[in-house]
C-alpha positions in Angstrom: 0.9 24.0 -61.9 -0.6 22.1 -64.8 -2.2 18.7 -64.4 -2.3 16.8 -67.7 -4.4 13.7 -68.1 -4.3 13.2 -71.9 -4.5 10.2 -74.1 -7.4 8.0 -73.0 -9.5 9.2 -76.0 -6.4 9.0 -78.2 -6.0 5.4 -77.3 -9.7 4.5 -77.6 -9.8 6.1 -81.1 -6.7 4.2 -82.1 -4.7 7.4 -82.7 -1.1 6.7 -83.7 1.3 6.6 -80.8 3.5 9.2 -82.6 0.6 11.7 -82.6 -0.2 11.2 -78.9 3.5 11.7 -78.2 3.6 14.9 -80.3 0.4 16.2 -78.6 1.9 15.6 -75.1 5.3 17.1 -76.1 3.6 20.3 -77.4 1.7 20.8 -74.2 4.8 20.0 -72.0 7.1 22.3 -74.0 4.7 25.2 -73.6 4.4 24.6 -69.9 8.1 24.3 -69.4 8.8 27.4 -71.4 6.5 29.3 -69.0 8.1 27.7 -65.8 4.9 25.8 -65.0 5.2 22.6 -62.9 3.5 19.7 -64.6 1.8 16.6 -63.1 1.4 14.1 -65.9 -1.2 11.5 -65.2 -0.9 8.1 -67.0 -4.1 6.3 -67.9 -4.6 2.6 -68.6 -6.8 1.6 -71.5 -9.5 -1.0 -71.3 -8.3 -4.5 -72.3 -10.3 -4.7 -75.5 -7.5 -3.1 -77.5 -5.2 -5.9 -76.6 -2.1 -6.2 -74.3 0.4 -5.1 -77.0 -1.5 -1.9 -77.8 -2.0 -1.1 -74.2 1.7 -1.7 -73.4 2.8 0.6 -76.3 0.3 3.2 -75.1 1.8 3.2 -71.6 5.3 3.4 -73.0 4.4 6.8 -74.5 3.8 8.2 -71.0 6.7 6.4 -69.4 9.1 7.7 -72.1 7.8 11.3 -71.8 8.0 11.2 -68.0 11.7 10.3 -68.2 12.6 12.9 -71.0 10.8 15.9 -69.5 11.0 17.5 -66.1 7.5 16.4 -65.0 6.0 14.7 -62.0 4.4 11.5 -63.1 1.4 9.7 -61.6 1.2 6.3 -63.5 -1.8 4.0 -63.7 -4.3 6.6 -62.5 -7.2 4.1 -62.5 -5.3 1.4 -60.6 -7.3 0.3 -57.6 -10.4 1.5 -59.3 -10.9 0.0 -62.7 -10.5 -3.6 -61.8 -10.9 -3.3 -58.0 -14.6 -3.0 -57.7 -17.2 -3.1 -60.5 -19.3 -0.4 -58.7 -16.4 2.0 -59.2 -16.7 1.9 -63.0 -19.7 2.8 -65.2 -21.3 0.1 -67.3 -19.1 1.1 -70.3 -16.1 -0.1 -68.4 -14.2 3.0 -69.3 -15.4 5.8 -67.0 -15.3 5.9 -63.2 -18.5 6.3 -61.2 -19.2 9.1 -58.7 -18.2 6.6 -56.0 -14.7 6.4 -57.5 -14.1 10.2 -57.6 -12.9 10.6 -54.0 -10.4 7.8 -54.6 -9.1 9.5 -57.7 -9.1 12.9 -56.2 -7.0 11.6 -53.3 -4.4 10.3 -55.7 -4.1 13.6 -57.4 -4.2 15.5 -54.1 -1.3 13.5 -52.7 0.8 14.1 -55.9 0.1 17.8 -55.8 1.1 18.0 -52.2 4.4 16.3 -53.0 5.0 18.8 -55.8 4.3 21.7 -53.5 6.7 20.4 -50.9 9.6 20.5 -53.3 
């Protein structure tokens, strides 16, 4: 099994959506060719890049999750990023140590679902 959480830095650097898509597709193609199950984790960007950019960024992951045989965990930071200011570091981008068990539980539940198939 391969867990991919890619793109947050791509978005924060303003990388072209097409490049992020190509990067994800290259990783997924290699995994699929080798019969590796994939859990793709979608990340939300901070609001400072604007709602249109964030929407288009999310569409990259949504599109890939429908075109490739992957398991998809969208909005990984939902319930963390805006839920409690103590769950995010002062940069507003990175979760704190307190948030890690919440995030780990999300991934764990997704992995269990994949293993049950």
